[in-house]
C-alpha positions as CSV (number, residue, x, y, z in Angstrom):
1,X,-45.7,14.0,-11.9
2,X,-48.3,11.8,-9.9
3,X,-49.8,8.9,-11.6
4,X,-53.5,8.1,-11.4
5,X,-53.4,5.5,-8.8
6,X,-51.5,7.5,-6.4
7,X,-54.0,10.2,-7.1
8,X,-56.5,7.7,-6.1
9,X,-54.7,6.4,-3.3
10,X,-54.2,9.8,-1.9
11,X,-57.7,11.3,-2.7
12,X,-58.8,7.9,-0.3
13,X,-55.9,8.8,2.6
14,X,-57.4,12.7,2.4
15,X,-60.9,11.2,3.4
16,X,-59.8,9.1,5.7
17,X,-57.4,11.4,7.7
18,X,-60.4,14.2,7.5
19,X,-62.8,11.6,9.2
20,X,-60.3,10.7,11.3
21,X,-59.8,14.0,12.9
22,X,-63.4,15.1,12.8
23,X,-64.4,11.8,15.0
24,X,-61.5,10.3,16.8
25,X,-59.1,13.3,17.8
26,X,-60.1,14.7,21.1
27,X,-57.8,17.7,21.0
28,X,-59.7,21.0,20.6
29,X,-57.2,22.7,18.9
30,X,-58.0,20.1,15.6
31,X,-61.9,21.2,15.5
32,X,-60.5,24.1,13.4
33,X,-58.3,22.0,11.1
34,X,-59.2,21.1,7.8
35,X,-57.2,18.3,5.3
36,X,-56.8,20.0,2.1
37,X,-54.5,17.7,0.3
38,X,-52.6,14.9,0.3
39,X,-49.8,14.3,-2.2
40,X,-47.9,10.6,-2.6
41,X,-45.0,9.5,-4.5
42,X,-46.1,6.5,-7.3
43,X,-44.4,4.0,-4.5
44,X,-47.2,4.8,-2.0
45,X,-44.4,5.0,0.7
46,X,-45.1,8.2,2.0
47,X,-47.4,11.2,2.0
48,X,-47.4,14.7,2.3
49,X,-50.3,15.9,3.9
50,X,-51.5,19.3,3.6
51,X,-54.1,21.1,5.9
52,X,-55.8,24.5,6.6
53,X,-57.3,25.9,10.1
54,X,-59.1,29.1,10.9
55,X,-57.1,31.7,12.8
56,X,-53.9,33.3,12.2
57,X,-50.2,32.0,12.6
58,X,-50.5,31.2,15.9
59,X,-53.4,28.9,15.5
60,X,-52.1,27.3,12.6
61,X,-49.1,26.6,14.5
62,X,-50.9,25.2,17.5
63,X,-52.8,23.1,14.9
64,X,-49.7,21.6,13.4
65,X,-48.3,20.6,16.8
66,X,-52.1,19.1,17.8
67,X,-51.6,16.8,14.4
68,X,-48.2,16.2,15.1
69,X,-49.5,14.5,18.9
70,X,-52.1,13.1,17.2
71,X,-49.9,11.6,14.7
């Protein structure tokens, strides 16, 4: 169960990542990506980022690779 603080921080991280993908990433594969959710534990030391993208399985794998490169 997440607490309120970790949920608020996760929402801020999601918004910031969405903005970075939209404005800073120059990879065309990332133009199809939407950051849908971020989960963080109460200690805020890590984050699990969920995303969706337009297209099928091939496009999702290319988007995942592009996100990994952008990280």
